[in-house]
Phi, psi and omega in degrees: 000127182289152176243021178215131180224163178287324183197179182295320180304315181297320177300311184293320180291327182282320189249328191045060193298136177272331179254161179301143175237130181256123192249120176271130174255092185305319184291331176291315178298319180299316182292311184290323179292318179298323179298317180289315182298322181281332187270323182288135185277060180166203184277135183247119176252127176283127177281103188300330182301334184295326175192107185260014180294135182306322181295325178288315179301316179295323180292317178295322176297316178295336180273357174121357181285129181233002179231135185229125177273112183249146182254358183200166176295319177302323176294320178298316179298318181298307183291324180300324180281324182282323187228070186296345180269006184263163176261128183251143183234132180262086192255050176232125179292345180251123182225147172289139181305130179093345184285327176294320178299314180295321181299317181284317184289317187268333186233006175069023181292131181245342187252126181225173181217144172226158176227012179201151180301329182293341180270350185283311183301313178300325178292317182295334178290340186254343185238166174269107184303323183295342180249018189231152170247126180242119177275138168265121182270125182261136177283118177218127176236161179214142185297340182278353179278141179287335179216135180277107181274004174259004178289335182252321184236152174119137175270149177301146182308323182290344179264353183294316181304318180294321180292318177296323178296320178293321177296317179300318181292337182285345183100352175276160174280123179279145177214166185238143179219153170208168175215110187285352177135178178257148180059053183284118187264005179219119179303340180299339180300321181286324175297317179299312182293321178296326176297318177294322178297319179300315180300317180293318183291330180292341180275352186275147175278359178225170180246144174262157184261330188240137173230119179262116183270006174075202181246219179095000181292122191270180178218148176285141171223166178305127180074008183220095185254137181229164178299159179292148179303327180300330176294321178294318181296312185293320182286328175293317179300316182293316180295325184289344181296338181267002182286136178273062181278160178289168176305138183078015182301148187211142171272150172233157175220162183231059181293136174246293181301316186300331180267322188271335188290313197297323194259018180233138174232163176241121176263113182249165181240141176281121180264332185199144173229132175232104183046255182261019178248132177238129182252126184251169177272011175215153183192212189287344173264359179247228187288351182261012188300332183295338182292353176289341189258167179298136180142218181290155185248353181199171177244156173298144183212162175210148185253151181229145171228119182062029179085356183254132178303135179275139180232182177101199184300141177238164175206159180284137178234148168272134184250134181235149173276181188272351187284170181275001181276131183289345177278359181280063181226134177296144187286347182227147173289148185236136177286122179225164176306137184299334182261019179306141185208175180304134180096342174288160179242147177234126176259127178252123184264171178053039186256016186290337184271131175051051178236289181293332183283344184240000182291157180238175174251032180305132182065009179086006179269116183196144174218139174236035181273099181246124182234176178241137175246117182235145178138161187293340180257021185267027179292136179287163179296144181246000000 
């Protein structure tokens, strides 16, 4: 069975797939990834948690990503084997005993993070400080974020100087990190956080070289509009000019959604229709699980019958997944052709973020069918 087609029509005519198929659009990933790499004023690390499927990691690597933000040793092992020429970062303040040692010894990891004095000593027991950079993670939240990522991790800004001083005294290179949240809908959040970082850094008798501004860079979805990424880049660049960084100072970022979302779609099949209800072979326990959380409520979509895009009158439908759980329902009604029926296919675009990495096999429904769509007519649905 081939894993590459020119477009969705060719896929549907060849397979008439019964299970979900996840479609990578390489040229879309190349374009969107290049935009971020060229636009962000510093080093770009892909947050592996956003989509850890090997095919996605390889595609982002092929698109130019050479730095990867990992949250665990298994993520480090995965990326290390797939992309041996890349730089890996262990950016989780919580680690299983022995994993920092293995990360440095087996994969050459030099960058780690702590957010409390109690986490520093155990880390230093496992790594060579002279060959390491240790970030102190600062707690910063902003009202424009859909989720506060400092509710679990991060030291208060007033405690950051002491933590950086302890890292400096250990012989490791001290660095500073923060994460203003996920789905940040206002670029001002990064200006605000950089301002707090500046205040903390000015109290130090030494200078740090690296500042990691985290992730949270958002994406547009139907009914969910956010500022352009270029606004985030320009305002971050401007705010960073006042930072008292050491010579060779550099910003880092940890985009997940912004890199993984654009170039993946999910081709689903209609299993059942009841008046205004459509039941699909994928749902909230599968690639759509992220829709349970605050933020966007749907993905762009288009319907096919016999491989041909369906046109004509549309109406709103409630969408359900295939499991026996009654919560397996999409949070928003979706406009579909009024005559949609069993056997038709629906492609959902821009589904690359937090889809494949979080799906389950609940009730036995699961697919790992990932293919590539190449060709001039392979644009994903908008």
